[in-house]
N, C-alpha and C positions, 0 to 999 in steps of 0.2 A: 567486558562491560567496566567502564571506569566509575568508581565511587566518589562521589563528590566529597570536599572536606567537610568537617562537622559546621554546623551554624554556630555564630557567636549568639550571645545573649538576646542582643537587640534583635537579629534577625530573628530569633525563635518566636519571641513576641510579636514582631510584625507578621509573621508568617500565621501566627495562631489567631490574632485579630481579624487579619485578611479572610482566614478560613470562616470566623464567626459571622463573618459580613456577607461573605459571597455564598456561602451554602444557603441561608434563606431564601437568597435572591435566585439562584438557579433553580430551587424546587419551583418557586413560583412561576419563574418563565417557562420550566419544563410544562407545568400542569396548564397555563394560560397560553403561552407563546412559544411553542418548541423550536419554530423556525429560527428566532434568532438566537436560540442557544446553539443549533447546529451552523448556521451562520458564522458565529463566533469563532467555533472551532474551526472551519473552514479556512477563515482569515489566517489563525496560526498554523493549523496544518501545512496551507500552501505556502505561506510567506516566510516561514521558519525553518531553518534545516536543523537536523537533530545529530548527525552521524560527526564525530570528530576524529576518526580514523584517518590517519595521514597527516596530521596536524604537527608540526615540529614542537610546538609550545602548545599543550594542551589546556584548553580555557577550562576554568575551575567549574563551570556549569553553564546551562542554558535553560530555555524557558520550560523545555519539557522535565528537565531534573530537578528545578527549583523546589526547595520544600522536604528532598528525600532525607535530609540529613535529621530532619525533626519525625517525620512520619515514615510509614514503611512504604509510601507511594508518594509520586509528586504531588504538588498541589493541582496540576493540570489532569493528573489522574484522577486524583480525588473528586474534582468536579464533575468529570465523567461518572465514577462511581455513584455520585450524589444524583447525578440525572438520571442515571439507569433507575435508582429507588424510587425517584419522584415519578419517572415512567411507570414502575411497577404499581405504585399508590394510584396513579390513575387509571391505570387498566383495571384494579380490582373495583374503585370506584364506578368505572365504567364499563362491564364487562362485555355490555352488547354494541361497544363501538369497533372501528373498522379492525380486521386482524391482521395482526404485526409478522406477516412472513410466517404462516404456517409450519411450511415444508422445513424451515430452518429452528423452529423453537425446541423440538426434541433434541436437537444436537446442541444447542445452547444447555438445556437442563442435563444432558449426559456428560459434557464436560463441567459443569458445576457439581455433580456428584461425584466425578473422578477427582477434581481437585480437591473435595471434601474428605474423600478417602487418603489421599496424598497427606493431607494435613494431618490427619489421625495416626499414619504410619511413620509420618516424619517425626512428631512429637513424641512418639514411643521409641523411635531410636535415636532421640536425643539431639534433633535438629532444631534450630532457631526456626520462630514462625516467621520472621522476615526474610528467612532463606528460603523457606518453602514457599512462599509468596513470591518471591523475587522474579523479577523480569527474564530471568535466565531460565526460567522454567516454562509452563505453558500459559500463564495469567494473562498474557496479550491475547490470546485467543480469547478469552471471555470480555477483554477490552473492545475486542474486533465485534464481538457480538451484541455488545450494548451499543457501541454508537451506531451498528448497522440498524438496530431496532430504533434509536434515536433518530436517526434521519428518516426511515420510514414514517415514523408517527408526525414528522416536521411537516410535511408538504400535503397540503391535503385541497389546495384549489390549482384551476389551469395556470394563474399567473404565477403560482409558486414554481412551477417548472421553470419558466422563463426567467423568473429571479435566480435559481439554482443555476441554470445555463450560463446567464451572463455572469454571475459570482466566480464560475469556474473559469470563465473564458478572461474576465477581467483582471483576476487576481495573478493567473497563471502569465499573461502578458507583462504585468507589473514586475514580476518575479523573473520571467525571461529577460526584461529590458535591463533590470539590475545585474542578472548574471552577464549580459553581453557587454555592459559598462564595465564590469569588473574584468572581463576576461581581455577586450581589445583595447582597454585604456590602462589596466594594470597589471596584476600578476595571476588573474584567475582566481579561482577557489584554492582557500590556502589549507585546505583538508586536500593534499594531493600526493598520495603514497608513491604514485609513479615517478615523480620528481625527488619528493623527500626522502623514500627509502630505495627505489629501485635505481635513482640515478639518471632515470631518463631524461632529457632535456624537453619537457613538454608542459604545457600549462591545460588546465581543464575548467570547463563552464560548469559543470557541478558534479560533485564527486556523490553526494547523498542520491540513493537509489530512488528516492521518495520525490525529488527535484525533477529527475529524469520523468517518473511518472506524471507530474502534475504537467511537464513540457508535454509529454507524448497523448497524454488526454485531451489537452487543449488544442492539440495539433489534428488529433481524428474528430472531433467535434467542429471543426472548422472546415476540415476536408466533406465531412458530412452533409454539411450545409451548403456546401457549393457543387455537390456532386448528387444530391438528391432531387428527385422530380417532384417532391412533395412542397417543396419551397421555392417561392420566386424572391429572387434578390434584385436590387438594383445594381447599377455598376459600381457605386461608393461602397457597398456593402462587400461586393464581392472582392473588390481590390483591398480593403481592409481584412478581409478573411483569408486571401493568400498571403499578404504580409504576416499574418499569425501562424499560418502552417510553415513558412519560411522560417519565422523566429523559433519557433518551438523545434521543428526538425535539426537546425542547426544547432540548438540547445543539448540535446540528445546526442547527435553526430560528435560535436567537441566535447562532450564529457567523457568519450573514450570508454564506456562501460559497454562489454560485449551483451551482457544481460540485457540491458536498455534497449540497445541497437536491435537484438532479435525480437524483444519484446514488441517494439515499434514496428518492425517488419510483420509480425503477426498480425497486428490490429490493422493495418493497410492491407495485406492479403484478404483479411476479414470484410474489410469495407469495399474490396474489390469484387469480392462474391457476392455482396447484397444488393450490388447496382444492378439496374436492370441492363439486357442485353446491348443497347446501343450506345450507352454510356460507359461501358467497359473499355472499350478501345481508346477512347480520349485519356481515361483513367489510367490504364495500363501504359500509355505512351508518357504521360506526365511523370507517373511514379517510376519508370524505368530511368528517365532522367535525371530524377532527384536521386534515385536508388544509386545510380553511376557516380555521381557528385559525393553523395554520403562516404561510400564505399572508398572512391580515391582518397579523400581526405582523412578518412580513418585508418587506412592503411599508411599513408604518407607519415601521419603524425603519432601513431602509436605501434601498429601492429609490424610495422618493418622492425621493430627492434625485438621482435617475438622468435624471429627466425633466421636461419642463414641465409646468405644472398641466394637467390634464386627461388626463394620461396615464395608461392603465391598467398592471395588473400585467404583463402580457404584454410591452407596450411598453417598460417599464421593465427588463425582465428583458434584452431584447435592445437596450438603448440604444446600445452601441458596436458593435453589428455590423449594425443597420438599414441598409437600403439608402439611406434617405432622408440618410443622413450625408455624402452626397458622395462625395469621391473616395477613393482607397484610405489615403491619407495620415490621414484621420478616421476610420479604422476600426481597431478592435481587430486586425485581421488584416495590417495594414501590417508588422509583426516578419515574419510567415512571409512576404510579399511580398518584404520585404528581403534575408530568408535565401535565397530561392528565386532572387533577383537574383544573389547571390552564387556560385551552384552551377555555373555555366557550366563545362561540361568535367568535371564531378565528379559527375552525377546518379548513375552507374552503382554508384560504390563511395564516396562520400563526398568530405569535405574533411580525413578523419582525425581521431582522437580528439582532436586538438589543434586543429582546425578552428574558424575563427571566421566570422564574417559581417561585411558591413558596410551602415550605411543612413544616416539622419539622425538624428544624435545628440541632436538636441532633442527629437525625436519619442519617441526610445528611451532618454530621460533615467533611466527606471527601472532599467534596465541598469547603470548607472555606467560603470565601463571594462572591464566583462566582457560581450564579445560571444560567448562561447561556449558558448551554450546559447539555446534559444526554447520560447516558452512552447505547446510541444505534444510531447508524448512522442513522436508519429511523425515530426513534424515535426524534432526533435532527432535520432531515428536517420538521418534522412533527410540531415541537415548532417554527421553525423559518419562514417555507415557507407554511405549513399547507399541507392538502391533495393534494393540486395541486403540489407543490413543489417536495413531496415523491413520487407523482404519475408518474411524470415527468423522476426523479431518477430509478423508477423501469422499466418504459418502456424503459428508455435507456439499462438498464441490459438486459432487455429482446430483445432487438436489437441485443446487443453483443452476446448474447446466440443463435440467430436465425441465425447471420452472421458465428459463427463457425459452427454450424450444418450442414449448406447448403454447406460448403466448405471444411469440413475437409477431405473428401475423394479424392479433387482433389490436394492436396498437397504431398510433399514426401520429404523425405530426410531431409536437416536443416530446411526447410519450414516445415516439419510436426512436428519436435521438437519443434519450436517458436508456432505454433499455439497449439500444445497439453499443452506447459508450460503455454500459455496466459490461458487458459480455466482451467488448474489445479491451477494457482494462484488466480482464480476468486473463484474457491471452496474453498483454502485457506482463503480468506477475508470474506467469510461468516459468520462465527461464529463473527468476530470481527464487520461486519456492524450491526449483530443483538444486541451484548452486549458489543460491545467498543465505541470507541470516534474518530472514524477515522476521520469525517468531519472537526474537527477543528486541526487536525493535519497536516502540510504542507508537512513533508515527507511521511507520509502515503499515503495522497492523491496522491501525485506524483508516488510514487510506483505504487499505483493502475492503473494510468493512464497508467505506462509502462505495465500492466498486460493486459489491454484492447487494447492496442495498438498492442501487438504479434501477434495475429491472424490475423490481416490487414496487417501487416508488412510480414508475411508469405505468404500470397495468393497474395500480390502486388508483391514481389519477384518472385513468381512462375509463374505468367501471364507475367512478364517480360523476364523470361528465355524462356517461350513457345513462344513468339514474336520475341525474338533473333534467337531461333532455326528455327522458320518459315521463316525469313529474309534470314537466311544463307542458307537454302533448295533452295529459289526461287532463291537466288543470284547463285547457283552452278549449278542448272538447267539451268539456263539461261547461 
């Protein structure tokens, strides 16, 4: 993680004054109109990249790190925490209001309790509080929960679902067009480790995995609308949605991220399984043709560099984890092996949010001097919080899956789209949770929180519609 340079006195005063102005406004909006707070977050999360890995000249900071030189957290993170506190106050003032994802609340409480324990132990062993609460630990898991609860509380009416869907599609299209102009007319994303670090002669659409998620989510929602029998579309809307699918799939394919391409494939397999029988054939033919084009482009532009002549697409996809690569030191998973070697005596509760691992510095040169994270979301949680913390996280994911499977047949229309989009988004994140670094990325974890929130939003709004209909019917009869 790159630490921004210290702020000048003028910047300190500007940030302080801004905080004093923004915090009361955020509290007021969360209490009275939380939808606008969430939509504001979505504009930022969908529209601005966070990753700087791969840049030749690293930027001094971005919207996600602004204020870190003055506070423990960025200004955007402080706004999120303030919104979470306001939501908590609102719940205390109205304890009989709609419940906010009861299956997930106990896991949030468990992570808060676990972090409190790490704070106590960390201070006892002489660690600084900003290190204990740093994003290299698991604080972003709490950020994820807070944003998930905020999203669930923000959308209370049927038209809110339409607003959310249109918001997702419109911002994703704008972001996709921006990336396309940059890719086809200029040099692509400047955060390009394949060219800048590995010397490969390729340019990329988006390197940030969150940009790939935004594109994949928009592609899924558009494909869902095109294929579902629940929605009747005119020809203009169909052509527009087909264009969105083509744009967003191209964005993922030309980003050359294996995890995002596999995630997109899982999303469309899920959509195929959700379709009624007669629509499966049409979708399978269209998806197979699209997959053939994407695989060809992906192989020609990046994967051909990953294997010797004669290797196929599958071999080049697993070039760095194939058994034929010899010892563990020649394998991508050496990092996890080294981290596991450093866990002796710490498997149950981890090495603490401040914990690090050791290994061959030459093989792990891409880490720089920061050995406080590993390329696996689950592995990172084990390093920091042990099997206990990773088990809590997995149990939370199981609760999410159980909730979706239990309610998916009871929702319809826009609610069905949101619920399916949430589960499909979860499938997209699985490869990143296995081999990526989502836990230490603020933007990624908030978008993951959005993913987890969508089925709860859908079910809550569907139940609200049923209650409203029943009340109107009873009133009419009376």
